[in-house]
C-alpha positions in Angstrom: -25.5 -23.9 -35.6 -23.0 -26.4 -34.2 -21.0 -26.2 -37.4 -20.9 -22.4 -37.1 -19.8 -22.7 -33.5 -17.1 -25.2 -34.3 -15.8 -23.1 -37.2 -15.7 -20.0 -35.0 -13.8 -21.8 -32.3 -11.3 -23.1 -34.8 -10.8 -19.6 -36.3 -10.2 -18.3 -32.8 -7.8 -21.1 -32.1 -5.8 -20.1 -35.1 -5.8 -16.4 -34.3 -2.3 -15.2 -33.5 -2.2 -13.1 -30.3 -0.1 -10.0 -30.9 2.4 -9.5 -28.1 4.3 -6.3 -27.4 7.8 -6.4 -29.0 10.8 -5.1 -27.3 11.1 -2.3 -29.8 7.6 -1.2 -29.1 8.3 -1.1 -25.4 11.5 0.8 -25.9 9.6 3.3 -28.1 7.1 3.9 -25.2 9.8 4.0 -22.5 12.2 6.4 -24.2 12.5 9.7 -22.3 11.2 12.3 -22.3 7.9 10.4 -22.3 4.4 11.7 -22.1 2.5 11.0 -18.9 0.6 8.2 -20.7 3.7 6.6 -22.1 5.5 6.8 -18.8 2.6 5.2 -17.0 2.4 2.4 -19.6 6.1 1.8 -19.4 6.2 1.7 -15.5 3.0 -0.4 -15.4 4.3 -2.9 -18.0 7.8 -3.4 -16.6 6.6 -3.5 -13.0 4.0 -6.1 -14.0 6.6 -8.3 -15.6 8.8 -8.2 -12.5 5.8 -8.7 -10.1 4.7 -11.7 -12.2 8.3 -13.2 -11.9 8.2 -12.8 -8.2 4.7 -14.2 -7.7 5.0 -17.2 -10.1 8.5 -18.5 -9.2 8.2 -21.3 -6.7 11.1 -20.9 -4.3 11.6 -24.6 -3.6 11.4 -25.6 -7.4 13.1 -22.7 -9.1 16.2 -20.9 -7.9 15.8 -17.1 -8.3 17.7 -15.6 -11.2 16.8 -11.9 -10.5 18.1 -10.5 -7.1 17.5 -6.8 -6.6 19.4 -5.7 -3.6 17.9 -3.0 -1.3 17.8 -0.2 -1.5 16.8 -0.8 -5.0 17.7 1.8 -7.7 15.0 4.2 -8.8 12.5 2.7 -11.4 13.3 5.5 -13.9 17.0 4.7 -13.7 16.5 1.0 -14.4 14.1 1.7 -17.2 16.6 4.1 -18.8 19.2 1.4 -18.4 16.9 -1.1 -20.2 16.3 1.3 -23.1 20.0 1.8 -23.5 20.7 -2.0 -23.2 18.0 -2.8 -25.8 19.6 -0.3 -28.2 22.9 -2.1 -27.7 21.2 -5.4 -28.4 19.3 -4.9 -31.6 18.7 -8.7 -31.9 16.1 -8.3 -29.2 13.9 -5.7 -31.1 11.4 -8.1 -32.5 11.3 -10.5 -29.5 8.4 -10.4 -27.0 9.1 -7.6 -24.5 8.3 -9.5 -21.4 11.0 -12.1 -21.9 13.6 -9.5 -22.8 12.8 -7.4 -19.8 13.4 -10.6 -17.7 16.6 -11.3 -19.4 17.8 -7.7 -18.8 16.8 -7.8 -15.2 18.7 -11.1 -14.8 21.8 -9.6 -16.3 21.4 -6.3 -14.4 20.6 -7.9 -11.0 22.2 -11.4 -11.0 21.9 -13.6 -8.0 25.1 -14.3 -6.2 26.2 -17.9 -5.5 25.2 -19.1 -2.0 
């Protein structure tokens, strides 16, 4: 049984975890979207940004995304992302979360202090 358990663990360790590509996210976020697609798109993009906010340690990592208030509407930013991704086809097969962060950094850069 120990051999089976070790083999199973090794197989799981080698399993490639599929991540959402930028093109897959763009396909879901294109308007007009179904209520399900819109909900997924908003949930995914908001989660990426919220994770950035919650995991960046302010004393150790300078911010690279600075959204000035009042912030633009979410649908506006998502539409800008879809357009930007279309203009940057080299991002299509990249993991969506990293590309979303790169887009946000370009769209909402932090000024020099």
